[in-house]
C-alpha positions as CSV (number, residue, x, y, z in Angstrom):
1,X,28.7,-17.6,-8.8
2,X,27.5,-16.4,-5.6
3,X,28.6,-16.8,-2.1
4,X,25.6,-17.1,0.7
5,X,25.5,-14.0,1.3
6,X,24.7,-13.3,-2.6
7,X,27.7,-11.3,-2.9
8,X,29.2,-11.9,-6.5
9,X,32.8,-14.1,-6.3
10,X,33.8,-14.3,-9.8
11,X,35.2,-10.9,-10.1
12,X,36.7,-11.2,-6.5
13,X,39.5,-14.4,-6.7
14,X,40.8,-15.3,-3.5
15,X,44.8,-16.1,-2.9
16,X,46.0,-18.3,-5.2
17,X,48.3,-21.1,-4.2
18,X,50.1,-23.7,-6.9
19,X,48.3,-26.1,-8.2
20,X,48.3,-29.7,-7.7
21,X,50.1,-32.0,-10.0
22,X,47.9,-33.1,-12.9
23,X,48.4,-37.0,-11.7
24,X,47.0,-36.1,-7.8
25,X,44.2,-33.8,-9.4
26,X,42.7,-36.8,-11.6
27,X,43.2,-38.7,-8.8
28,X,40.9,-37.0,-6.6
29,X,38.4,-36.6,-9.6
30,X,37.9,-40.6,-9.2
31,X,37.5,-40.7,-5.7
32,X,34.7,-38.2,-5.9
33,X,33.7,-39.8,-8.9
34,X,33.6,-42.9,-7.1
35,X,32.1,-41.4,-3.8
36,X,29.3,-39.3,-5.6
37,X,30.1,-35.9,-5.7
38,X,26.5,-35.0,-5.8
39,X,25.5,-31.5,-8.4
40,X,29.0,-30.0,-7.8
41,X,31.3,-32.5,-7.8
42,X,34.4,-29.3,-8.7
43,X,33.6,-27.9,-5.2
44,X,33.8,-31.1,-3.7
45,X,37.2,-31.8,-5.7
46,X,38.4,-28.5,-4.4
47,X,37.4,-29.0,-0.7
48,X,39.3,-32.4,-0.8
49,X,42.3,-30.4,-2.7
50,X,42.6,-27.8,0.3
51,X,42.3,-30.1,3.3
52,X,45.2,-31.9,1.5
53,X,47.3,-28.7,1.2
54,X,46.1,-27.6,5.2
55,X,48.0,-31.1,5.7
56,X,51.2,-30.2,3.8
57,X,51.4,-26.4,5.1
58,X,52.8,-27.5,9.0
59,X,50.1,-26.2,10.5
60,X,49.7,-27.0,14.2
61,X,47.7,-29.6,15.5
62,X,45.3,-26.7,16.7
63,X,44.5,-25.3,13.9
64,X,43.7,-28.8,11.8
65,X,41.3,-29.8,14.8
66,X,39.8,-26.4,14.7
67,X,39.0,-26.5,10.6
68,X,37.9,-30.1,10.9
69,X,35.8,-29.5,13.8
70,X,34.1,-26.1,12.1
71,X,33.8,-27.9,8.8
72,X,31.0,-30.9,10.6
73,X,29.4,-28.2,12.0
74,X,28.4,-26.7,9.1
75,X,27.9,-30.1,7.0
76,X,25.8,-31.3,10.3
77,X,23.7,-28.0,10.1
78,X,23.0,-28.2,6.5
79,X,22.4,-31.5,6.5
80,X,19.0,-30.6,8.9
81,X,18.4,-27.5,7.0
82,X,17.9,-29.2,4.1
83,X,14.6,-30.6,4.2
84,X,13.2,-27.7,4.5
85,X,14.4,-25.4,2.0
86,X,11.0,-24.5,0.5
87,X,10.0,-22.8,3.8
88,X,11.1,-19.1,4.9
89,X,12.5,-18.7,8.5
90,X,12.5,-16.0,11.2
91,X,15.2,-16.1,13.4
92,X,14.4,-14.8,17.0
93,X,16.7,-13.2,19.6
94,X,16.2,-12.0,23.3
95,X,16.7,-12.9,26.6
96,X,17.3,-15.8,27.7
97,X,15.9,-14.6,31.5
98,X,12.8,-13.4,30.5
99,X,10.7,-15.0,33.0
100,X,7.6,-16.9,31.3
101,X,4.8,-14.7,32.2
102,X,6.9,-11.6,31.6
103,X,5.1,-9.2,28.7
104,X,7.9,-9.4,26.6
105,X,7.4,-13.5,26.8
106,X,4.2,-13.7,26.0
107,X,4.4,-11.0,23.0
108,X,7.0,-13.7,21.6
109,X,4.9,-16.2,21.9
110,X,2.4,-14.9,20.4
111,X,5.1,-13.4,17.7
112,X,6.0,-17.5,16.9
113,X,2.1,-18.3,16.4
114,X,1.1,-15.7,13.7
115,X,4.5,-16.2,11.9
116,X,3.8,-20.3,11.3
117,X,0.4,-19.1,10.6
118,X,1.8,-17.4,7.5
119,X,4.2,-20.7,7.0
120,X,7.2,-19.4,8.5
121,X,9.3,-21.4,10.7
122,X,11.3,-20.2,13.8
123,X,14.7,-19.9,14.7
124,X,15.9,-19.5,17.8
125,X,19.3,-19.9,20.3
126,X,17.6,-22.8,21.9
127,X,17.5,-21.9,25.4
128,X,14.9,-20.5,27.5
129,X,13.1,-17.1,28.2
130,X,12.1,-15.2,25.0
131,X,13.2,-18.5,22.8
132,X,11.9,-21.0,24.6
133,X,8.5,-18.2,24.8
134,X,9.1,-18.2,20.7
135,X,9.3,-21.7,20.2
136,X,6.0,-22.6,22.6
137,X,4.4,-20.4,20.0
138,X,5.7,-21.9,16.5
139,X,4.9,-25.4,18.0
140,X,8.1,-28.0,17.9
141,X,7.4,-29.0,13.8
142,X,8.3,-25.4,13.0
143,X,11.0,-24.8,15.0
144,X,14.8,-25.2,14.9
145,X,17.3,-24.5,18.0
146,X,21.0,-23.6,17.5
147,X,22.2,-24.3,20.8
148,X,26.4,-23.6,21.9
149,X,28.4,-26.1,24.3
150,X,29.1,-23.5,26.9
151,X,31.7,-24.0,30.4
152,X,28.5,-24.1,32.3
153,X,25.9,-26.2,31.9
154,X,23.4,-25.1,29.2
155,X,20.4,-26.9,28.0
156,X,18.1,-26.5,25.5
157,X,14.2,-25.0,26.1
158,X,11.7,-28.0,26.2
159,X,10.2,-27.0,23.4
160,X,12.7,-28.3,20.8
161,X,14.8,-30.6,23.7
162,X,15.7,-33.8,22.0
163,X,14.2,-32.8,18.5
164,X,16.2,-33.8,15.3
165,X,16.0,-29.8,14.5
166,X,18.3,-29.0,17.6
167,X,22.1,-28.5,16.5
168,X,24.6,-27.8,18.9
169,X,27.7,-25.8,18.1
170,X,30.9,-25.8,19.8
171,X,32.0,-22.6,18.0
172,X,29.8,-19.3,17.9
173,X,30.7,-18.0,15.0
174,X,29.8,-21.7,12.9
175,X,26.4,-21.0,15.2
176,X,26.0,-17.4,13.7
177,X,27.0,-18.4,10.1
178,X,24.0,-20.5,10.2
179,X,21.5,-18.0,11.8
180,X,22.8,-15.7,8.8
181,X,22.5,-17.9,6.0
182,X,19.2,-19.9,7.0
183,X,16.7,-16.9,7.9
184,X,14.8,-14.8,6.1
185,X,14.0,-12.2,8.6
186,X,15.3,-11.1,12.1
187,X,13.0,-10.1,15.5
188,X,14.7,-8.8,18.0
189,X,13.0,-8.6,21.7
190,X,14.7,-7.0,24.9
191,X,17.9,-9.0,25.9
192,X,21.4,-8.6,26.7
193,X,24.8,-8.6,25.4
194,X,23.9,-11.7,23.2
195,X,20.9,-10.1,21.8
196,X,23.1,-6.8,21.2
197,X,25.7,-8.7,19.6
198,X,23.6,-11.0,17.0
199,X,21.6,-7.3,16.2
200,X,24.6,-5.2,15.3
201,X,26.0,-8.5,13.5
202,X,23.1,-8.1,11.2
203,X,23.2,-4.7,11.1
204,X,26.9,-4.9,9.9
205,X,26.4,-7.4,7.2
206,X,23.8,-5.6,5.4
207,X,25.7,-2.5,5.9
208,X,28.7,-3.7,4.2
209,X,27.4,-5.5,1.5
210,X,27.9,-8.6,2.7
211,X,24.4,-10.0,3.5
212,X,21.5,-10.1,1.9
213,X,19.1,-7.5,3.0
214,X,16.2,-8.8,5.0
215,X,13.7,-7.8,7.3
216,X,15.3,-6.8,11.1
217,X,11.8,-5.7,13.5
218,X,12.8,-4.8,16.9
219,X,10.2,-5.8,19.1
220,X,8.9,-4.3,22.3
221,X,5.3,-4.4,24.6
222,X,3.0,-1.7,23.6
223,X,4.2,0.7,26.5
224,X,8.6,-0.6,26.1
225,X,11.1,2.2,25.7
226,X,13.8,-0.5,25.2
227,X,14.8,0.4,21.2
228,X,13.8,3.5,21.4
229,X,16.7,4.4,24.2
230,X,18.9,2.3,21.8
231,X,17.8,4.2,18.8
232,X,18.8,7.5,21.0
233,X,22.1,6.0,21.6
234,X,23.0,5.0,17.8
235,X,21.2,8.5,16.8
236,X,23.2,10.6,19.6
237,X,26.4,9.1,20.0
238,X,26.9,7.5,15.8
239,X,25.0,9.4,13.8
240,X,25.9,12.5,15.1
241,X,29.7,12.2,15.1
242,X,29.3,10.6,11.2
243,X,30.0,6.8,12.5
244,X,27.0,6.0,10.6
245,X,24.7,7.0,7.7
246,X,20.9,7.9,8.1
247,X,20.3,5.5,5.4
248,X,21.4,3.0,7.5
249,X,18.6,3.4,9.8
250,X,16.3,2.1,6.7
251,X,17.1,-1.9,8.0
252,X,15.6,-1.1,11.1
253,X,11.9,-1.5,12.4
254,X,10.7,-0.9,15.5
255,X,6.8,-2.3,16.6
256,X,5.1,-2.2,19.6
257,X,2.4,-5.4,18.8
258,X,2.8,-9.0,17.2
259,X,0.6,-7.7,14.3
260,X,2.8,-4.7,13.1
261,X,5.9,-7.0,13.8
262,X,4.4,-9.5,11.6
263,X,2.8,-7.0,9.1
264,X,6.9,-5.9,9.0
265,X,7.5,-8.7,7.3
266,X,4.8,-10.2,5.2
267,X,5.2,-6.5,3.4
268,X,8.7,-7.0,2.7
269,X,7.8,-10.0,0.7
270,X,4.8,-8.9,-0.9
271,X,6.2,-8.9,-4.6
272,X,10.1,-9.1,-4.1
273,X,11.4,-12.8,-3.8
274,X,15.0,-12.8,-3.9
275,X,17.9,-11.4,-4.9
276,X,21.6,-12.3,-6.7
277,X,24.6,-10.7,-8.1
278,X,25.4,-11.8,-11.9
279,X,28.8,-10.3,-12.0
280,X,28.6,-6.1,-11.3
281,X,24.7,-6.7,-12.5
282,X,22.1,-7.0,-9.2
283,X,19.2,-9.4,-10.5
284,X,15.7,-8.8,-7.9
285,X,13.5,-11.4,-8.2
286,X,9.9,-10.5,-7.9
287,X,6.7,-12.5,-8.0
288,X,4.9,-10.0,-10.6
289,X,5.4,-7.5,-13.2
290,X,5.7,-3.9,-12.8
291,X,4.1,-1.7,-14.6
292,X,6.1,0.9,-17.5
293,X,4.9,3.6,-15.4
294,X,5.9,2.1,-11.9
295,X,9.4,1.2,-13.2
296,X,9.9,4.4,-15.2
297,X,9.0,6.3,-10.9
298,X,12.0,3.7,-9.8
299,X,14.8,4.9,-12.6
300,X,13.8,8.4,-11.4
301,X,13.8,7.9,-7.8
302,X,16.7,5.9,-7.3
303,X,18.8,7.1,-10.4
304,X,21.8,7.9,-7.2
305,X,21.9,4.2,-6.9
306,X,23.0,3.3,-10.3
307,X,26.3,3.1,-11.3
308,X,25.6,3.2,-15.3
309,X,22.6,2.1,-17.0
310,X,19.1,2.0,-15.8
311,X,16.6,-0.3,-13.7
312,X,15.6,-3.1,-16.4
313,X,12.7,-5.4,-16.2
314,X,13.4,-9.0,-18.2
315,X,13.1,-12.6,-17.6
316,X,16.1,-14.7,-16.0
317,X,19.6,-14.2,-16.8
318,X,21.6,-17.3,-18.4
319,X,23.7,-17.1,-15.5
320,X,20.7,-18.1,-13.2
321,X,20.0,-21.6,-15.1
322,X,21.0,-23.6,-11.8
323,X,17.9,-22.1,-9.7
324,X,15.3,-23.6,-12.7
325,X,12.7,-23.3,-9.7
326,X,12.8,-19.6,-9.9
327,X,13.2,-19.3,-13.8
328,X,9.7,-18.4,-14.1
329,X,9.6,-15.2,-12.3
330,X,10.2,-11.7,-13.7
331,X,13.4,-9.7,-12.6
332,X,14.4,-6.0,-11.9
333,X,18.2,-5.9,-13.4
334,X,20.7,-2.6,-12.3
335,X,24.3,-2.2,-12.4
336,X,24.3,-0.3,-8.5
337,X,26.9,1.5,-6.8
338,X,28.1,-0.9,-4.1
339,X,27.7,2.0,-1.5
340,X,25.0,3.4,1.0
341,X,23.1,-0.1,1.3
342,X,20.9,1.5,3.5
343,X,18.9,2.6,-0.3
344,X,18.8,-0.9,-1.3
345,X,16.8,-1.8,1.7
346,X,14.2,1.2,0.2
347,X,14.5,-0.2,-3.4
348,X,13.0,-3.2,-1.8
349,X,10.4,-1.0,-0.3
350,X,9.1,0.4,-3.3
351,X,9.4,-2.4,-5.5
352,X,7.2,-3.8,-3.1
353,X,4.6,-1.2,-2.8
354,X,4.8,-0.9,-6.9
355,X,2.0,-0.8,-9.4
356,X,2.1,-4.1,-11.1
357,X,0.4,-5.7,-13.9
358,X,-1.1,-8.6,-12.2
């Protein structure tokens, strides 16, 4: 099993609570069967059981409302994204205050246009400024807006307003969760607290191994220094004090043209397809088999990553049978140390540049 981040969960049990009586289990199982539990009725049964336990745990009405509304928001968002599972997506963050004719906005608009030309869809927070510009470039049919309800008036940009792919969230954490689990790349333009928040969250999740590694591209105008200034802060105040590692910078790429930003994202998916944890083994799905010489080179270059064994090239593992649509892809399988996740990004880069048999 794995969660949306790709982290293994089979060896990480959650706190156990007493099982419900067998007769109640049977009634829940029958209810799910009669309703139609879909592909994973056992998970639906678990959720119903959890909800019943919440009702008997003596929780306050505020806690119950929060959990109920959160689950409804997550369920609705998953329903909206479901028809587009076969399309890669890039999330764009940046200031909502940027004027439409600002160079950064024009850059964001062109970025959205070019990513759609490469069959990506664009996700934004649904607001104006950089977000609206990126969605102008992408077009309404290729856009998602994850809007947030705020105490003051907050309306979506004209491109996404009224579209079914505009999702309004009450909770920031539910909105953030969808940014993380639905995107295949991050593109950050100059922005304020919100942009910094989203950027640092993405970095934190990857640095700690709680999210799949995907590209994080920091985009600025050709003569801009926004991200270089930000990088100096990281270097001078975090790296030098030992609060982060040199490897953490592998997650970040700065681009001063749309072409460079797009090329960085496309290169990440040149041969690499996706990742999955199977117990202690990390499985990289790739599009083309590597040559034996290229595989040997990876084993030498990334020997420090391995907890035991070597990087092996093989077919799909039996535990991956629930994803038959990608069963044909070759695999690179290894047992890595669960530290220095910036090295994982370097390994993906090396896989994409390695010689293939095709």
